[in-house]
MARTORDREN-309213 format. One record per residue (C-alpha): x, y, z; residue in three letters; residue number from 1. Coordinates in Angstrom, 1 decimal, decimal comma. Example, Ala and Ser with C-alpha at 12.3 -4.5 7.8 and 13.67 -1.06 7.14 Angstrom:
2
<site><east>12,3</east><north>-4,5</north><up>7,8</up><residu>ALA</residu><num>1</num></site>
<site><east>13,7</east><north>-1,1</north><up>7,1</up><residu>SER</residu><num>2</num></site>
This chain:
101
<site><east>27,0</east><north>-2,7</north><up>13,2</up><residu>MET</residu><num>1</num></site>
<site><east>23,8</east><north>-4,6</north><up>14,0</up><residu>VAL</residu><num>2</num></site>
<site><east>20,8</east><north>-2,8</north><up>15,5</up><residu>GLN</residu><num>3</num></site>
<site><east>18,9</east><north>-4,7</north><up>18,1</up><residu>LEU</residu><num>4</num></site>
<site><east>15,2</east><north>-4,5</north><up>18,3</up><residu>GLU</residu><num>5</num></site>
<site><east>14,1</east><north>-4,1</north><up>21,9</up><residu>LEU</residu><num>6</num></site>
<site><east>10,4</east><north>-4,7</north><up>21,3</up><residu>TRP</residu><num>7</num></site>
<site><east>8,5</east><north>-7,4</north><up>19,4</up><residu>GLU</residu><num>8</num></site>
<site><east>7,1</east><north>-6,4</north><up>16,0</up><residu>VAL</residu><num>9</num></site>
<site><east>3,5</east><north>-7,4</north><up>15,6</up><residu>VAL</residu><num>10</num></site>
<site><east>2,9</east><north>-9,0</north><up>12,2</up><residu>ARG</residu><num>11</num></site>
<site><east>-0,4</east><north>-7,9</north><up>10,6</up><residu>PRO</residu><num>12</num></site>
<site><east>-2,7</east><north>-10,5</north><up>9,1</up><residu>SER</residu><num>13</num></site>
<site><east>-3,5</east><north>-10,7</north><up>5,4</up><residu>ALA</residu><num>14</num></site>
<site><east>-6,6</east><north>-8,7</north><up>5,8</up><residu>GLN</residu><num>15</num></site>
<site><east>-4,7</east><north>-5,9</north><up>7,6</up><residu>GLU</residu><num>16</num></site>
<site><east>-2,1</east><north>-5,9</north><up>4,8</up><residu>LEU</residu><num>17</num></site>
<site><east>-4,9</east><north>-5,5</north><up>2,3</up><residu>ALA</residu><num>18</num></site>
<site><east>-6,3</east><north>-2,6</north><up>4,3</up><residu>THR</residu><num>19</num></site>
<site><east>-2,9</east><north>-0,9</north><up>4,4</up><residu>ILE</residu><num>20</num></site>
<site><east>-2,5</east><north>-1,3</north><up>0,6</up><residu>ALA</residu><num>21</num></site>
<site><east>-6,0</east><north>0,1</north><up>0,1</up><residu>ARG</residu><num>22</num></site>
<site><east>-5,2</east><north>3,1</north><up>2,3</up><residu>GLU</residu><num>23</num></site>
<site><east>-2,1</east><north>3,8</north><up>0,2</up><residu>ILE</residu><num>24</num></site>
<site><east>-4,1</east><north>3,6</north><up>-2,9</up><residu>ARG</residu><num>25</num></site>
<site><east>-6,6</east><north>6,1</north><up>-1,5</up><residu>ASN</residu><num>26</num></site>
<site><east>-3,9</east><north>8,5</north><up>-0,4</up><residu>LEU</residu><num>27</num></site>
<site><east>-2,3</east><north>8,4</north><up>-3,9</up><residu>TYR</residu><num>28</num></site>
<site><east>-5,8</east><north>9,1</north><up>-5,4</up><residu>TRP</residu><num>29</num></site>
<site><east>-5,8</east><north>12,4</north><up>-3,4</up><residu>PHE</residu><num>30</num></site>
<site><east>-2,2</east><north>13,2</north><up>-4,6</up><residu>ILE</residu><num>31</num></site>
<site><east>-3,2</east><north>12,6</north><up>-8,3</up><residu>ARG</residu><num>32</num></site>
<site><east>-6,3</east><north>14,7</north><up>-8,0</up><residu>ASN</residu><num>33</num></site>
<site><east>-5,1</east><north>17,7</north><up>-6,0</up><residu>SER</residu><num>34</num></site>
<site><east>-3,8</east><north>20,8</north><up>-7,7</up><residu>ARG</residu><num>35</num></site>
<site><east>-0,1</east><north>21,6</north><up>-7,6</up><residu>ARG</residu><num>36</num></site>
<site><east>0,6</east><north>24,9</north><up>-6,1</up><residu>GLY</residu><num>37</num></site>
<site><east>-2,8</east><north>25,2</north><up>-4,4</up><residu>LEU</residu><num>38</num></site>
<site><east>-2,7</east><north>22,0</north><up>-2,2</up><residu>HIS</residu><num>39</num></site>
<site><east>1,1</east><north>21,7</north><up>-1,7</up><residu>ASP</residu><num>40</num></site>
<site><east>1,0</east><north>21,5</north><up>2,1</up><residu>ALA</residu><num>41</num></site>
<site><east>-1,8</east><north>18,9</north><up>2,0</up><residu>ARG</residu><num>42</num></site>
<site><east>0,1</east><north>16,9</north><up>-0,6</up><residu>ARG</residu><num>43</num></site>
<site><east>3,3</east><north>16,8</north><up>1,6</up><residu>ARG</residu><num>44</num></site>
<site><east>1,2</east><north>15,7</north><up>4,5</up><residu>LYS</residu><num>45</num></site>
<site><east>-0,3</east><north>12,9</north><up>2,4</up><residu>VAL</residu><num>46</num></site>
<site><east>3,2</east><north>11,8</north><up>1,2</up><residu>TYR</residu><num>47</num></site>
<site><east>4,3</east><north>11,6</north><up>4,9</up><residu>ARG</residu><num>48</num></site>
<site><east>1,2</east><north>9,4</north><up>5,6</up><residu>GLN</residu><num>49</num></site>
<site><east>2,2</east><north>7,1</north><up>2,7</up><residu>VAL</residu><num>50</num></site>
<site><east>5,8</east><north>6,9</north><up>4,2</up><residu>ALA</residu><num>51</num></site>
<site><east>4,3</east><north>5,7</north><up>7,5</up><residu>VAL</residu><num>52</num></site>
<site><east>2,3</east><north>3,0</north><up>5,7</up><residu>HIS</residu><num>53</num></site>
<site><east>5,3</east><north>1,9</north><up>3,6</up><residu>LYS</residu><num>54</num></site>
<site><east>7,3</east><north>1,5</north><up>6,9</up><residu>LYS</residu><num>55</num></site>
<site><east>4,4</east><north>-0,6</north><up>8,3</up><residu>ARG</residu><num>56</num></site>
<site><east>4,6</east><north>-2,9</north><up>5,2</up><residu>LEU</residu><num>57</num></site>
<site><east>8,3</east><north>-3,2</north><up>5,5</up><residu>LEU</residu><num>58</num></site>
<site><east>8,1</east><north>-4,2</north><up>9,1</up><residu>LEU</residu><num>59</num></site>
<site><east>5,4</east><north>-6,7</north><up>8,2</up><residu>ALA</residu><num>60</num></site>
<site><east>7,9</east><north>-8,5</north><up>6,0</up><residu>GLY</residu><num>61</num></site>
<site><east>6,6</east><north>-7,5</north><up>2,6</up><residu>VAL</residu><num>62</num></site>
<site><east>9,5</east><north>-7,3</north><up>0,1</up><residu>SER</residu><num>63</num></site>
<site><east>10,7</east><north>-4,0</north><up>-1,1</up><residu>LYS</residu><num>64</num></site>
<site><east>10,0</east><north>-5,0</north><up>-4,7</up><residu>GLN</residu><num>65</num></site>
<site><east>6,3</east><north>-5,6</north><up>-3,9</up><residu>GLU</residu><num>66</num></site>
<site><east>6,0</east><north>-2,3</north><up>-2,2</up><residu>ILE</residu><num>67</num></site>
<site><east>7,6</east><north>-0,5</north><up>-5,2</up><residu>LEU</residu><num>68</num></site>
<site><east>5,2</east><north>-2,3</north><up>-7,5</up><residu>GLU</residu><num>69</num></site>
<site><east>2,2</east><north>-1,2</north><up>-5,4</up><residu>LEU</residu><num>70</num></site>
<site><east>3,4</east><north>2,4</north><up>-5,4</up><residu>LEU</residu><num>71</num></site>
<site><east>4,0</east><north>2,4</north><up>-9,2</up><residu>ALA</residu><num>72</num></site>
<site><east>0,5</east><north>0,9</north><up>-9,6</up><residu>CYS</residu><num>73</num></site>
<site><east>-1,0</east><north>3,6</north><up>-7,3</up><residu>CYS</residu><num>74</num></site>
<site><east>0,7</east><north>6,4</north><up>-9,2</up><residu>ARG</residu><num>75</num></site>
<site><east>-0,9</east><north>5,3</north><up>-12,4</up><residu>ALA</residu><num>76</num></site>
<site><east>-4,6</east><north>5,9</north><up>-13,2</up><residu>ILE</residu><num>77</num></site>
<site><east>-5,2</east><north>2,2</north><up>-13,9</up><residu>ARG</residu><num>78</num></site>
<site><east>-3,6</east><north>-0,9</north><up>-12,4</up><residu>CYS</residu><num>79</num></site>
<site><east>-0,2</east><north>-1,4</north><up>-14,1</up><residu>ARG</residu><num>80</num></site>
<site><east>0,7</east><north>-4,9</north><up>-13,0</up><residu>SER</residu><num>81</num></site>
<site><east>-1,5</east><north>-7,9</north><up>-12,1</up><residu>VAL</residu><num>82</num></site>
<site><east>0,7</east><north>-8,9</north><up>-9,1</up><residu>GLY</residu><num>83</num></site>
<site><east>0,6</east><north>-5,7</north><up>-7,0</up><residu>CYS</residu><num>84</num></site>
<site><east>-0,6</east><north>-6,0</north><up>-3,4</up><residu>LEU</residu><num>85</num></site>
<site><east>-3,9</east><north>-4,2</north><up>-4,0</up><residu>ASP</residu><num>86</num></site>
<site><east>-4,6</east><north>-5,6</north><up>-7,5</up><residu>CYS</residu><num>87</num></site>
<site><east>-8,2</east><north>-6,9</north><up>-7,8</up><residu>LEU</residu><num>88</num></site>
<site><east>-7,0</east><north>-9,9</north><up>-9,8</up><residu>GLN</residu><num>89</num></site>
<site><east>-4,7</east><north>-10,9</north><up>-7,0</up><residu>ARG</residu><num>90</num></site>
<site><east>-7,4</east><north>-10,4</north><up>-4,5</up><residu>VAL</residu><num>91</num></site>
<site><east>-9,8</east><north>-12,7</north><up>-6,5</up><residu>TRP</residu><num>92</num></site>
<site><east>-7,0</east><north>-15,4</north><up>-6,8</up><residu>ASP</residu><num>93</num></site>
<site><east>-6,6</east><north>-15,6</north><up>-3,1</up><residu>PHE</residu><num>94</num></site>
<site><east>-10,2</east><north>-15,2</north><up>-2,1</up><residu>ALA</residu><num>95</num></site>
<site><east>-12,1</east><north>-18,4</north><up>-1,2</up><residu>PRO</residu><num>96</num></site>
<site><east>-14,3</east><north>-19,8</north><up>-4,0</up><residu>GLN</residu><num>97</num></site>
<site><east>-18,0</east><north>-19,6</north><up>-3,4</up><residu>PHE</residu><num>98</num></site>
<site><east>-20,7</east><north>-21,2</north><up>-5,5</up><residu>ASP</residu><num>99</num></site>
<site><east>-23,4</east><north>-18,7</north><up>-6,2</up><residu>ILE</residu><num>100</num></site>
<site><east>-26,5</east><north>-20,0</north><up>-7,7</up><residu>ILE</residu><num>101</num></site>
């Protein structure tokens, strides 16, 4: 069975994708630093917010593997892979080169 899409999906720009990835990283920071048992309701709310951002990335055409790498990187304290969506090395590789004197 094929599901038809009745509305056009707006594809976000590269800057918007970077913003979504940064929001996911910030949400995972809260999850890592909140106390289990004390902030459980807030943690569930944050996980639901992460799910919304993941769906936005999937609709934007980002591969599932890239999303999983981003989430694994966000769960860790330090960046685990150089190729994740929000990795600083990847951002610097795609940023335009400026000559600073």
